[in-house]
N, C-alpha and C positions, 0 to 999 in steps of 0.2 A: 885401629882395629885390624885384626888379622885372623884368618881362618886357622884352626889348629885341629890336630887329630882328636877324636873323641872316643866314645864307647857306643857305637851304633848297635852292638849286640845287647846292650842294656837299655838304651833309649832309642829304639827304632824310629826313624823319621826325623830325628833331631840333628842339628848341626852345632858346631862349637866355634866360639870366637873369643879372642882376647880383646877386651875393650879398655881403652885408656880413659880414665876419668880423673882429672885433676892430678895427673902424675902417678896414679895408681892403676895397675893393670888388673882387671877383674875377669876371671874365666867365667863364661856363660854358655849354657846349652839352651838352644832355642828350637821350638817345634810347634807345629799346629797352626791354627788360624782362628780368628775370632777375638773377643775381648781379651785384654792383656791380664795375665796372671803371673805374679812373681812368687817363686818358691825359695825360701831361705832355710838352710840346714842348720844343725846344731853341732855341738862338740861331742865326740871327736870325728864327726862325719864330714862328708863333702856333698856336693850337689847330687851325687849318685844315690844318696839315701832315698830319693824320690822315684827310683827306677820302677817301682811296682805300681805307682799311680800316675806318673807324668804322662805316659803314652795315652792313657784313658782321658786325662784332662785335656790333652792336646786335640782331641776330637771336637772340643767345644771352644777352646781358648787358645790364644797365642801364649804358650808357656815359656817362661824364661827362668831357668834354674841356675843360680850363680854359686860360686865359691866365695864366701865372705872373705874380706881382706884378712890375711894371716893364715887362711885355711886352704887346703887343696892346692890348686895350681894358680891361685891369685897371688898378687904381690904381698910381701911381708915387710912393711916399712919399719924403721926403728920406732920404739914406743913413744919417744918424746917426753917432755916434762909432764909429770902426773899421769903418764901412760895415755896421753890425750889422743894419740893416733889410733888407739883401740877403744876409745869411748864409743858407746852405741850411737852417739850423735854423728861421729865421723863415719862409722860403718853404715849408718842409715843414709848419709849423704851419698856414699858410693852407689847405693842401690837406686836412689832417685836419679842420679846421673846416668846409670845404665839404662833405666827405663826411658829416660828422655832421649838417649842415643837411638833407641828403637822407635822413637816417635810417640811415646806414651806419656802424657802428662798426668793421667789418672789411671789407677790400676787396682786390682785386688791383690791381696798378699796372703800366703800361707806360710807361717813360720813355726819351726820346731825348735825347742830348747834355746840355744844362743840366738838362733835366727828369729825366734819369737820375741826375744828381748830387743833385737834390732828393729823388728817390725813395730813393737810398742813405741819405741822412741821415734821411729819414722812417722807414725800416726800422730804423735804429739808435735813434732817439728814441722811436718809437711801435711797438715790435715786435708788440704784440698787435693792431695795426690792420691789419697786412699779411698777407694769406693767401698770395699769390704775387707774385713780383717779376720783371719783365722789364726788363733794361737793354740799351739799343741803342747800340753804337759808342762805348763809353767804357771806360777802366780808371780806378781810383780817382784822384782829383785829386792826392793826396799822392804817389802813385806816379809820375804824369806829371811833376810838378815835381821830385821826387827824381832822376829819370833824365833830366833835360833835357840834350840835346846839340844840336849844330848842326843836325842833320836835323830834330829835333822843333821847335826854335825857328824854323826856316825855314818848315816846313809849317804850324805853328800860331802864326804871328807875332802874331796878335791876343791871345793869352794874355799877351803881354808889352807890347803896344801899349795895349790898353784899360785896363790897370792903372796907367798913368802918372797922375800927379796931375792933378786937375781944374785947368784945363779943356783940357789939351793934346789928348787924343784927341777930346773933344767938338767942339772948334773945328775941328780938321783934317777930321773926318768931315763936319761941317756944310758944308764947301765943295762937296761933291758926294755926298750920302748915297746916292743911287741907284747911283752908280758903286761906292762901297764895298760896298754890299749885294750888288749883282749880281756883282761880282768875287769876293766871299767865297763866295757860293753856287756860282758856276760852278766854283770851284776844288775843291769838295767833291762835286759831283754828277758821276758817271762814266758815266751812261747818258743819252745825248742825248735830249731831248724828254720827260724825266720830269716837268718842272714845268708844272703847269696855269697858263696865263696869268692866269686870274682869281685864283688863289692868290698868284702873284707880285705882282699888283697890290695885294693886301691887305698882303703883306709890305712893299712899298714905302710904302704909305700909313702904316703904323705907324712905319716907320723914318724917315720924314720929320718925325716929331714930335720936337722937341729933348728933351722929357721922357723919351721912350723911349730915345733914344740915351744920355742921362745915366744912366738906370736900368741900362742894359746895362753901361755902364762900372762902375757901382757893384756889379753882380753879379760882374763879373770881379775887381774890387778886393777884394771880400769873399772870393772864392775863393783869392786869393793871400795872404790875411791871416787873418781871423778863422776862416774855414772850416778852414784848416790847423791852427789852434790847437785847434778842436773835434776834428778828426781825431786830433791827437796825444793828446788826453785819452782818446779811445776806441780807442787803438791796439790794445788787446787784445780789444776787443769784436768780435763776429761777428754778421752778419745770420743770423737763424735761419729765416726764411721760405725756401721753395724758390725758387731764383734761376735764371732762364734768361738767358744772355748771348749776344747776337747782334751781329755786326759785319760791315761791308762788306769783302769780300775785296780790293777795289780801292782801299781807303782807307788812311789813315795808322795807325789804331789797330792793325789786324791786322799791318801791316808792321813796326811798331816794338816790339810787346809780345806776349808769350805771354798772351793775354787770359784764358784759363781759369785759368792758374796765378796770375795777378794777383788774380783774384776769389776763388780758393780760399784765399787768405791772409786774406780779409775775410769769408767766408761759409761756412756749414757744409754747404750742399747746392747745388752749382753744376753746371749743365750748359750746353751751348751749342755754337754752330758759326757759321762765316762764311756770309754770303749774297753771291751774285755781284752786287755793286753797289758804289757809293761809300758816302758817309757817311749817307745817308738812305733806308734800305730801304723805309720806309713810303710814299715817293714814287717810288722807283726800281724796287723789286721787290715790289710789294704782295702778289702772289699767293704768292710764296715765303715772305714774312713771315707771311701769314695761315696758311699750312700749319704753320709752326713754332709759332705761337701756338695753333692748334687742338689740337695734340698736348699742349702744356704746360698750357694753361688748362682 
């Protein structure tokens, strides 16, 4: 573990540490006091996606916001056979180890996008570690692949582009990573002016790193392969922790799926509702998101 420079202008009152877990270094921002709360970001973000809600949450909770392996300033290990090192099982194990490092055997989780998929796997693999679970703007990975149609494949084209064999997507994105990143985010954000320029600069900094882009492809390759195998093995398993599911009413997930029904097939205690925004309520509609979290947590 080592202290590292962070972004106090974005997350006032937080400190930053690099934490070694089973040979993988995970970047974490820690703030507040109270019951533990883990925040897991999605693609193509970093832990800074939470900057509009984390300081408020830190008034009631010990908030730990990490960069998933492969993302931000966390380590980017080789993918391994079958992309196993970017399986959601491996990524979830990182987060359990991080929380144990801080002395927390059980904690609440808020996950968005890829982070929500890690959180889902974590709740299946480590059920006693999860007190409450918030998933933002996803339905289960297997459900989305099983129900793929032209509309989904068009809106979420990167699910099919990033999984192509090395190094096709890596090489094509390398031609103009800022353009790919900016276009991706612009297509998902529905409330103009939601993104802080300082946070976007950090997203771009990280995305310009070829190792990050390769790790992201490995994450998606794992999702289309080994993660589906793990999901098939756990087809009859249910998340037992209380689950709150939130999604953007202007986005793709709510338009294409009955979100609550999808999750009630995977968990025993599910509630939730849409928020008037696109894919990222933590950046687009933070006050409404905080209201929902306050009631649930």
